[in-house]
C-alpha positions as CSV (number, residue, x, y, z in Angstrom):
1,X,-28.6,90.2,-98.1
2,X,-32.4,90.4,-97.5
3,X,-33.8,88.4,-94.7
4,X,-36.5,86.0,-95.8
5,X,-39.6,85.8,-93.6
6,X,-40.7,82.5,-92.3
7,X,-43.7,81.1,-94.2
8,X,-45.1,79.5,-91.0
9,X,-45.2,82.7,-89.0
10,X,-48.3,84.9,-89.8
11,X,-50.4,87.4,-88.0
12,X,-54.0,86.1,-87.9
13,X,-55.9,88.7,-86.0
14,X,-55.1,91.9,-84.1
15,X,-57.3,93.7,-81.5
16,X,-56.4,97.3,-82.5
17,X,-59.0,98.8,-80.2
18,X,-57.6,97.1,-77.1
19,X,-54.8,99.7,-76.6
20,X,-57.4,102.5,-77.1
21,X,-59.9,101.2,-74.5
22,X,-57.4,99.7,-72.1
23,X,-54.1,100.6,-70.5
24,X,-52.0,97.4,-71.0
25,X,-49.7,96.8,-68.1
26,X,-48.1,93.5,-69.0
27,X,-48.3,91.0,-71.9
28,X,-48.0,87.2,-72.0
29,X,-47.9,84.7,-74.9
30,X,-50.3,81.7,-74.5
31,X,-51.0,78.7,-76.6
32,X,-54.6,77.9,-77.7
33,X,-56.4,74.6,-78.0
34,X,-58.1,74.3,-81.4
35,X,-59.9,71.8,-83.6
36,X,-58.6,71.0,-87.1
37,X,-61.3,73.0,-88.9
38,X,-60.5,76.0,-86.8
39,X,-56.8,75.9,-87.7
40,X,-57.7,75.8,-91.4
41,X,-60.0,78.7,-91.0
42,X,-57.3,80.7,-89.2
43,X,-54.8,80.0,-92.0
44,X,-57.3,81.6,-94.4
45,X,-57.6,84.6,-92.1
46,X,-61.3,84.3,-91.1
47,X,-60.8,85.2,-87.4
48,X,-61.8,88.1,-85.2
49,X,-60.7,88.8,-81.5
50,X,-62.0,92.4,-81.3
51,X,-64.9,91.5,-78.9
52,X,-63.2,88.8,-77.0
53,X,-61.7,88.6,-73.5
54,X,-59.9,86.0,-71.4
55,X,-61.1,84.7,-68.0
56,X,-59.7,82.4,-65.3
57,X,-62.4,79.7,-64.5
58,X,-61.9,76.5,-62.5
59,X,-58.1,76.9,-62.5
60,X,-58.0,77.2,-66.3
61,X,-57.6,80.2,-68.7
62,X,-60.3,80.5,-71.3
63,X,-60.7,82.8,-74.4
64,X,-64.3,83.8,-74.5
65,X,-66.3,85.2,-77.5
66,X,-63.5,84.9,-80.1
67,X,-64.8,84.4,-83.6
68,X,-63.4,81.8,-86.0
69,X,-65.5,81.3,-89.1
70,X,-66.5,77.8,-90.1
71,X,-65.4,76.4,-93.4
72,X,-67.7,74.9,-96.1
73,X,-65.1,72.2,-96.8
74,X,-65.2,71.0,-93.1
75,X,-69.0,70.6,-92.9
76,X,-69.0,67.1,-91.3
77,X,-66.4,67.9,-88.6
78,X,-67.1,71.7,-88.3
79,X,-66.8,73.8,-85.2
80,X,-68.8,76.2,-83.2
81,X,-67.8,79.8,-84.3
82,X,-67.9,81.5,-80.9
83,X,-67.1,78.7,-78.4
84,X,-64.9,79.0,-75.4
85,X,-61.3,78.1,-76.2
86,X,-58.8,77.0,-73.6
87,X,-55.6,78.9,-73.4
88,X,-52.4,77.1,-72.4
89,X,-50.2,78.8,-69.7
90,X,-48.1,77.5,-66.9
91,X,-49.4,77.3,-63.3
92,X,-47.3,80.2,-62.2
93,X,-48.5,82.4,-65.0
94,X,-52.1,81.4,-64.4
95,X,-51.8,82.3,-60.7
96,X,-50.3,85.7,-61.6
97,X,-53.2,86.3,-64.1
98,X,-55.7,85.3,-61.4
99,X,-54.2,87.7,-58.9
100,X,-54.1,90.5,-61.4
101,X,-57.8,90.2,-62.2
102,X,-58.7,90.2,-58.6
103,X,-57.5,93.8,-58.4
104,X,-60.1,96.4,-59.2
105,X,-60.6,97.3,-62.9
106,X,-58.1,94.7,-64.2
107,X,-59.0,92.4,-67.0
108,X,-57.3,90.0,-69.5
109,X,-57.6,91.1,-73.2
110,X,-56.3,89.3,-76.2
111,X,-54.0,91.7,-78.3
112,X,-52.9,89.5,-81.2
113,X,-53.5,86.0,-82.5
114,X,-50.7,84.6,-84.7
115,X,-48.8,81.5,-85.9
116,X,-45.3,81.5,-84.5
117,X,-42.2,80.4,-86.5
118,X,-43.0,76.7,-85.8
119,X,-46.5,77.1,-87.2
120,X,-48.2,76.9,-83.8
121,X,-51.2,79.1,-83.0
122,X,-50.5,81.6,-80.2
123,X,-52.4,84.4,-78.5
124,X,-50.7,87.5,-77.0
125,X,-52.8,88.5,-74.0
126,X,-52.4,91.6,-71.9
127,X,-53.3,92.4,-68.3
128,X,-55.1,95.7,-68.7
129,X,-57.1,98.3,-66.8
130,X,-60.0,100.0,-68.5
131,X,-59.5,103.7,-69.5
132,X,-61.9,106.4,-68.6
133,X,-63.2,108.8,-71.3
134,X,-60.7,111.5,-70.3
135,X,-57.8,109.1,-70.6
136,X,-59.0,108.1,-74.1
137,X,-59.2,111.8,-75.1
138,X,-55.6,112.3,-73.8
139,X,-54.4,109.4,-75.9
140,X,-56.1,110.7,-78.9
141,X,-54.6,114.2,-78.4
142,X,-51.1,112.8,-78.1
143,X,-51.5,110.8,-81.3
144,X,-52.8,113.8,-83.2
145,X,-49.9,115.9,-81.9
146,X,-47.4,113.3,-83.0
147,X,-49.0,113.3,-86.5
148,X,-48.9,117.1,-86.7
149,X,-45.3,117.1,-85.5
150,X,-44.3,114.6,-88.2
151,X,-46.0,116.8,-90.8
152,X,-44.1,119.9,-89.6
153,X,-40.8,118.1,-89.6
154,X,-41.4,116.7,-93.1
155,X,-42.3,120.2,-94.4
156,X,-39.1,121.7,-93.0
157,X,-36.9,119.2,-94.9
């Protein structure tokens, strides 16, 4: 019998370039504090996290420069499109993130934004280190080789 997908769980936005520009060492799921008009806009799919990052400031975790479009229907109680949004993590996780960012070259990047099975907005963040140009070329070469290998295997069968 086919498994039905939950109508509440939905991928909102994905930062596909993050794994190309950064070597992700660890991931963590965090809640996000939103206004009502932001949730409505996210349900429609008008969100972008490609240029955003997370930062620990004043013992709180913030998502900076994420874009959530404003809705015409919510004109009276609208929201700022690129405001700082608070991320919800435990104190232990926050301390671990702060320690990780104190190391050289480490940063916190959002990888995915989604609604979980309960319909709650979540952000998957990763502790990552920036790749140098040679590392990016190596990643691209591996991906190209895997594509070529799949083509060769497909032709033989």
